[in-house]
Each structure stands twice: as C-alpha cells, then as structure tokens.
C-alpha positions as CSV (number, residue, x, y, z in Angstrom):
1,X,44.3,-6.1,-0.5
2,X,42.5,-7.0,-3.7
3,X,40.1,-9.2,-1.8
4,X,39.3,-6.4,0.6
5,X,38.6,-4.0,-2.2
6,X,36.4,-6.6,-3.9
7,X,34.5,-7.2,-0.7
8,X,34.0,-3.5,-0.1
9,X,32.8,-3.0,-3.6
10,X,30.3,-5.9,-3.3
11,X,29.1,-4.5,0.0
12,X,28.6,-1.1,-1.5
13,X,26.7,-2.5,-4.5
14,X,24.4,-4.5,-2.2
15,X,23.7,-1.5,0.0
16,X,22.8,0.5,-3.1
17,X,20.5,-2.4,-4.2
18,X,18.9,-2.6,-0.8
19,X,18.1,1.1,-0.7
20,X,16.8,1.0,-4.3
21,X,14.4,-1.8,-3.4
22,X,13.2,0.1,-0.4
23,X,12.7,3.2,-2.4
24,X,10.8,1.2,-5.1
25,X,8.5,-0.2,-2.5
26,X,7.9,3.2,-0.9
27,X,7.1,4.7,-4.3
28,X,4.8,1.8,-5.1
29,X,2.9,2.2,-1.8
30,X,2.5,6.0,-2.6
31,X,1.1,5.1,-6.0
32,X,-1.3,2.5,-4.5
33,X,-2.4,5.1,-1.9
34,X,-3.3,7.5,-4.7
35,X,-5.0,4.8,-6.8
36,X,-7.0,3.5,-3.8
37,X,-8.3,7.0,-2.9
38,X,-9.5,7.4,-6.5
39,X,-11.1,4.0,-6.5
40,X,-12.9,4.7,-3.3
41,X,-14.2,8.0,-4.5
42,X,-15.2,6.9,-8.0
43,X,-16.4,3.3,-7.5
44,X,-16.9,2.4,-3.8
45,X,-19.2,5.3,-3.1
46,X,-21.6,3.8,-5.7
47,X,-21.1,0.3,-4.4
48,X,-21.9,1.4,-0.9
49,X,-25.4,2.5,-2.0
50,X,-25.8,-0.6,-4.1
51,X,-24.9,-2.9,-1.2
52,X,-27.2,-1.1,1.1
53,X,-30.1,-1.7,-1.2
54,X,-29.1,-5.3,-1.8
55,X,-29.1,-5.8,2.0
56,X,-32.6,-4.4,2.2
57,X,-33.7,-6.7,-0.6
58,X,-32.2,-9.7,1.1
59,X,-33.9,-8.7,4.4
60,X,-37.3,-8.5,2.7
61,X,-36.8,-11.8,0.9
62,X,-35.8,-13.5,4.2
63,X,-38.7,-12.1,6.0
64,X,-41.2,-13.4,3.5
65,X,-39.7,-16.8,3.0
66,X,-38.5,-17.4,6.6
67,X,-35.9,-19.9,5.2
68,X,-32.6,-20.4,7.0
69,X,-30.8,-20.0,3.6
70,X,-32.4,-16.6,2.9
71,X,-31.7,-15.4,6.5
72,X,-28.1,-16.4,6.1
73,X,-27.9,-14.5,2.7
74,X,-29.5,-11.5,4.4
75,X,-26.8,-11.6,7.1
76,X,-24.1,-11.8,4.5
77,X,-25.6,-8.8,2.6
78,X,-25.8,-6.7,5.8
79,X,-22.2,-7.5,6.6
80,X,-21.0,-6.5,3.1
81,X,-23.0,-3.3,3.3
82,X,-21.5,-2.4,6.6
83,X,-18.0,-3.1,5.3
84,X,-18.5,-0.9,2.2
85,X,-20.0,1.9,4.2
86,X,-17.0,1.8,6.5
87,X,-14.7,2.0,3.5
88,X,-16.5,5.1,2.2
89,X,-16.4,6.7,5.6
90,X,-12.6,6.2,5.7
91,X,-11.9,7.7,2.2
92,X,-8.7,9.6,2.7
93,X,-8.1,13.1,1.4
94,X,-6.4,13.4,-2.0
95,X,-2.8,12.4,-1.5
96,X,0.1,14.7,-2.3
97,X,1.7,14.5,-5.8
98,X,3.9,11.4,-6.2
99,X,7.5,11.6,-5.0
100,X,10.0,13.3,-7.2
101,X,13.3,11.9,-8.4
102,X,15.2,14.1,-5.9
103,X,13.1,12.8,-3.0
104,X,13.6,9.2,-4.1
105,X,17.4,9.7,-4.2
106,X,17.3,11.3,-0.8
107,X,15.3,8.3,0.5
108,X,17.7,5.8,-0.9
109,X,20.7,7.5,0.7
110,X,18.9,7.6,4.0
111,X,17.8,3.9,3.8
112,X,21.4,2.9,3.1
113,X,22.4,4.3,6.5
114,X,19.6,3.2,8.8
115,X,18.1,0.0,7.3
116,X,17.2,-2.3,10.2
117,X,18.1,-5.5,8.3
118,X,21.8,-4.4,8.4
119,X,21.8,-4.1,12.2
120,X,24.3,-6.5,13.9
121,X,22.3,-6.9,17.1
122,X,18.7,-6.6,18.5
123,X,19.4,-3.3,20.2
124,X,20.7,-1.7,17.0
125,X,17.9,-3.2,15.0
126,X,15.2,-1.7,17.3
127,X,16.9,1.7,17.0
128,X,17.1,1.4,13.2
129,X,13.4,0.2,12.9
130,X,12.2,3.3,14.7
131,X,14.2,5.5,12.4
132,X,13.1,3.6,9.3
133,X,9.5,3.9,10.3
134,X,9.9,7.7,10.6
135,X,11.8,7.7,7.2
136,X,8.9,6.0,5.5
137,X,6.4,8.4,7.1
138,X,8.5,11.4,5.9
139,X,8.7,9.9,2.4
140,X,4.9,9.3,2.3
141,X,4.4,12.9,3.4
142,X,6.9,14.1,0.7
143,X,8.8,15.9,3.5
144,X,12.3,16.4,2.3
145,X,13.3,18.4,5.4
146,X,12.2,15.7,7.7
147,X,14.3,13.1,5.8
148,X,17.4,15.3,6.0
149,X,16.8,15.8,9.8
150,X,16.4,12.0,10.3
151,X,19.8,11.4,8.6
152,X,21.4,14.0,10.9
153,X,19.9,12.4,14.0
154,X,20.9,9.0,12.9
155,X,24.5,10.0,12.3
156,X,24.6,11.7,15.6
157,X,22.9,9.1,17.8
158,X,23.3,5.7,16.1
159,X,24.6,3.0,18.4
160,X,28.2,2.0,18.1
161,X,28.3,-1.5,16.5
162,X,30.2,-3.7,14.2
163,X,30.5,-2.6,10.5
164,X,27.2,-3.6,9.0
165,X,28.6,-3.9,5.5
166,X,29.2,-7.6,5.8
167,X,28.4,-9.2,2.4
168,X,26.4,-12.1,3.9
169,X,24.2,-9.8,6.0
170,X,23.6,-7.6,3.0
171,X,22.6,-10.5,0.7
172,X,20.1,-11.6,3.3
173,X,18.8,-8.0,3.7
174,X,18.4,-7.7,0.0
175,X,16.5,-11.0,-0.2
176,X,14.2,-9.9,2.6
177,X,13.5,-6.5,0.9
178,X,12.8,-8.2,-2.4
179,X,10.3,-10.5,-0.7
180,X,8.5,-7.6,0.9
181,X,8.4,-5.7,-2.4
182,X,6.9,-8.8,-4.2
183,X,4.3,-9.1,-1.5
184,X,3.1,-5.5,-2.1
185,X,3.3,-6.1,-5.9
186,X,1.2,-9.3,-5.5
187,X,-1.6,-7.5,-3.6
188,X,-5.1,-7.3,-5.0
189,X,-4.9,-3.5,-5.0
190,X,-1.7,-3.6,-7.0
191,X,-3.3,-6.0,-9.5
192,X,-6.3,-3.6,-9.9
193,X,-3.9,-0.6,-10.4
194,X,-1.9,-2.5,-13.0
195,X,-5.1,-3.3,-14.9
196,X,-6.2,0.3,-14.7
197,X,-2.8,1.5,-16.0
198,X,-2.7,-1.0,-18.8
199,X,-6.2,0.1,-19.8
200,X,-5.2,3.8,-19.6
201,X,-2.3,3.1,-22.0
202,X,-4.9,2.0,-24.6
203,X,-7.2,4.9,-24.0
204,X,-9.6,3.3,-21.6
205,X,-10.7,4.7,-18.2
206,X,-11.2,1.6,-16.2
207,X,-12.3,3.4,-13.1
208,X,-15.0,5.1,-15.1
209,X,-16.1,1.7,-16.5
210,X,-16.2,0.2,-13.0
211,X,-18.3,3.1,-11.8
212,X,-20.7,2.8,-14.8
213,X,-21.1,-0.9,-14.2
214,X,-21.9,-0.2,-10.5
215,X,-24.4,2.5,-11.4
216,X,-26.2,0.0,-13.8
217,X,-26.4,-2.5,-11.0
218,X,-27.6,0.2,-8.6
219,X,-30.4,1.2,-10.9
220,X,-31.5,-2.5,-11.3
221,X,-31.4,-3.0,-7.5
222,X,-33.6,0.1,-7.0
223,X,-36.2,-1.3,-9.4
224,X,-36.1,-4.7,-7.6
225,X,-36.5,-3.1,-4.2
226,X,-39.5,-1.0,-5.4
227,X,-41.1,-4.2,-6.7
228,X,-40.7,-5.9,-3.4
229,X,-42.1,-3.1,-1.2
C-alpha cells in the first residue's frame, strides 16, 4: 500500500513538472514573439533599406569589374536583400499582452490532462497531439475560454486507454519536454532577447542601439552609392 501511495505521489509530481515545463516553453515563445515583432519593426526595417542599397552597390562594382568574385558578392547581396525585405513584409501585428498567472495555471492543468508524451499508444498520441496543438494556439491567443472548452472536449472524448501516470513514461516525457525547452532557450532569437533584457536592466535600450547602428551604416551606404553613380 505504501509503495502504491509513493508511486502515485511520484507520478503526480512528474505530471506537475511536465505541465510546468510546457507552460514555461509556451510563455517563452510568447515573449520571443513579442520581442521579434519589436526587433523587426525597430531594426530590420532599417536593415532592409541598408541591404537594398548594399545590393545596388555590389551590382555596380560587379558590372564595372566583371570579376567572378564581385559577381558572386553581388549575388549574395541580392539574396540577403530579398531575405530582409521578406522579413519586413511579414512583420506581425503587435502581439497581445503576455499571458497572466491565471492563464498559465489554466494551461498547466490542461497540459497535465492531454499531453501527447503520456499517451500509451499511437492512436491516443495522435488524438492528444491534435488537442495539444489547439491548446498551444489558444494560449498564444490568450483565449481562456478556448482552453476551458478544450479541457471539456478532452474529458468527454478522450480514448479509453491504460492509466498514463506510469512513472517511467512520465520521466521520459519530462526529459523530452526539457529538451524541447532547452532548444527554444538556445535559439539565436532567445539569445538576442536575453541580451536586450540584460541591457534594459542596466538602463540601456539595446534595440535602439541596434537601430542607431543600422542607421549609421545606411547613411554611409547612401554616400557610397552616390559616389559610384
């Protein structure tokens, strides 16, 4: 009996940990979305103009020199300009305010019920993955009502399966969730946001500094282009 109680307690603790990791990742992704939107608006809009002028400069240099090296450099500059323009075109609208504590708690409770890594078979996993995708979308949209409805639907329609609270399965699920979270934390965008947050803590607006630096480079590029024309 004592062993059963201990196993159940361990399973409950792991389910809580799994849900907390998923909530942390979802929150981090919401923060990254907001930061990326700010970065695109503040910095990339200037970089797009800079890269366009640099592409024109490289094209003029290649035309005059005729060298294979300059032609290759012009091609690279054109590709970068196209990429930056595409990023500016895709600037998302300002995201909703970051998730509140109540929404995070609701997400954790929902994730404990429908996490696909707890599914005992492929059919149940596919069912859970569909629900988890909708859960993440609802969290990203800050839609509390949608999350509540998803939980109701899950409880009403989930497949009958073995109890997913097995400790071994839960340990594996937690490890996978941690790995996914660390992958997001290790992204280039996350590193940029961390730098910006650290700078803000010391009173520095890093986005403003990046924009100013891009504007200086843009002004220099305009002068160079005018000299070549």
